[in-house]
LUMBADREN-586769 format. One record per residue (C-alpha): residue number from 1; x, y, z. Coordinates in steps of 0.001 Angstrom, whole numbers, plus 500000, padded with zeros to 6 digits. Layout:
BEGIN
n NUM | X X | Y Y | Z Z
...
% end
This chain:
BEGIN
n 1 | X 609064 | Y 951932 | Z 147193
n 2 | X 605576 | Y 952495 | Z 145855
n 3 | X 602639 | Y 952496 | Z 148131
n 4 | X 600385 | Y 949459 | Z 148092
n 5 | X 597432 | Y 949836 | Z 145644
n 6 | X 598970 | Y 953149 | Z 144339
n 7 | X 598594 | Y 951831 | Z 140724
n 8 | X 594812 | Y 951064 | Z 141061
n 9 | X 592445 | Y 953955 | Z 141590
n 10 | X 588754 | Y 953250 | Z 142052
n 11 | X 585968 | Y 955646 | Z 143070
n 12 | X 582547 | Y 954363 | Z 144122
n 13 | X 579327 | Y 956264 | Z 144720
n 14 | X 577905 | Y 954885 | Z 148004
n 15 | X 574978 | Y 957232 | Z 148251
n 16 | X 572412 | Y 957664 | Z 146710
n 17 | X 571827 | Y 954161 | Z 145575
n 18 | X 570883 | Y 953291 | Z 141973
n 19 | X 567242 | Y 953865 | Z 141231
n 20 | X 566689 | Y 955899 | Z 144439
n 21 | X 563780 | Y 958317 | Z 144317
n 22 | X 564522 | Y 961717 | Z 145802
n 23 | X 561654 | Y 963890 | Z 146845
n 24 | X 560600 | Y 966277 | Z 149494
n 25 | X 562527 | Y 968933 | Z 151381
n 26 | X 564967 | Y 966729 | Z 153358
n 27 | X 568712 | Y 966861 | Z 152396
n 28 | X 570137 | Y 963662 | Z 150764
n 29 | X 573701 | Y 962708 | Z 151431
n 30 | X 575747 | Y 962185 | Z 148188
n 31 | X 578799 | Y 960229 | Z 149288
n 32 | X 581736 | Y 958476 | Z 147575
n 33 | X 584749 | Y 956431 | Z 148548
n 34 | X 588110 | Y 956380 | Z 146780
n 35 | X 590622 | Y 953566 | Z 147079
n 36 | X 594112 | Y 953392 | Z 145729
n 37 | X 595816 | Y 956060 | Z 143672
n 38 | X 597725 | Y 958790 | Z 145391
n 39 | X 596071 | Y 961325 | Z 147680
n 40 | X 594921 | Y 963974 | Z 147692
n 41 | X 591949 | Y 963379 | Z 145413
n 42 | X 589812 | Y 965967 | Z 143663
n 43 | X 586178 | Y 965361 | Z 142906
n 44 | X 583505 | Y 966655 | Z 140456
n 45 | X 579887 | Y 965547 | Z 140834
n 46 | X 577666 | Y 966275 | Z 137801
n 47 | X 574067 | Y 965693 | Z 136826
n 48 | X 573089 | Y 965356 | Z 133201
n 49 | X 570170 | Y 967781 | Z 133960
n 50 | X 571558 | Y 970184 | Z 136639
n 51 | X 575264 | Y 970250 | Z 135729
n 52 | X 577878 | Y 970516 | Z 138440
n 53 | X 576612 | Y 969618 | Z 141907
n 54 | X 579700 | Y 969685 | Z 144016
n 55 | X 583503 | Y 969287 | Z 144131
n 56 | X 583603 | Y 967532 | Z 147592
n 57 | X 583861 | Y 963822 | Z 148302
n 58 | X 580476 | Y 964054 | Z 150037
n 59 | X 577769 | Y 966725 | Z 150241
n 60 | X 574181 | Y 967281 | Z 151171
n 61 | X 571608 | Y 968062 | Z 148396
n 62 | X 568072 | Y 969147 | Z 148843
n 63 | X 565878 | Y 967414 | Z 146250
n 64 | X 563715 | Y 970515 | Z 145928
n 65 | X 566744 | Y 972353 | Z 144502
n 66 | X 567075 | Y 969793 | Z 141598
n 67 | X 565060 | Y 969799 | Z 138422
n 68 | X 562527 | Y 966999 | Z 138409
n 69 | X 563287 | Y 963991 | Z 136234
n 70 | X 565583 | Y 961059 | Z 135549
n 71 | X 569136 | Y 962078 | Z 136500
n 72 | X 572386 | Y 960352 | Z 135631
n 73 | X 574919 | Y 961357 | Z 138323
n 74 | X 578514 | Y 961115 | Z 137321
n 75 | X 581372 | Y 961407 | Z 139767
n 76 | X 584791 | Y 962074 | Z 138308
n 77 | X 587681 | Y 961805 | Z 140785
n 78 | X 591317 | Y 962547 | Z 140038
n 79 | X 594334 | Y 961534 | Z 142190
n 80 | X 597421 | Y 963571 | Z 142801
n 81 | X 599185 | Y 961975 | Z 139756
n 82 | X 596319 | Y 962974 | Z 137407
n 83 | X 594795 | Y 959554 | Z 137130
n 84 | X 591038 | Y 959623 | Z 136907
n 85 | X 588290 | Y 957263 | Z 137996
n 86 | X 584510 | Y 957558 | Z 137458
n 87 | X 581432 | Y 956399 | Z 139237
n 88 | X 577845 | Y 956645 | Z 137979
n 89 | X 574391 | Y 956269 | Z 139390
n 90 | X 570859 | Y 956910 | Z 138054
n 91 | X 568203 | Y 958470 | Z 140287
n 92 | X 564752 | Y 959951 | Z 139959
n 93 | X 563852 | Y 963397 | Z 141347
n 94 | X 560179 | Y 963906 | Z 142027
% end
């Protein structure tokens, strides 16, 4: 019998929030939730400016280590069956 919600796989970026301004020298928590699909999940966080940021479901990023500008952050998650889901958020690094 299939697990409940196994057919639907959704990944959501919960932090940072859309439009958030990152600045200074304090770490910012990048965090995602995954629902459905089949565990384990793999993750790939990417910035259109800085490239790959992490392969974890959540990680800390110091804004001073990012290039200043308007970033589109894309999270690609893949479940154990190879099904992918994507989340996206835009932020500003100052």
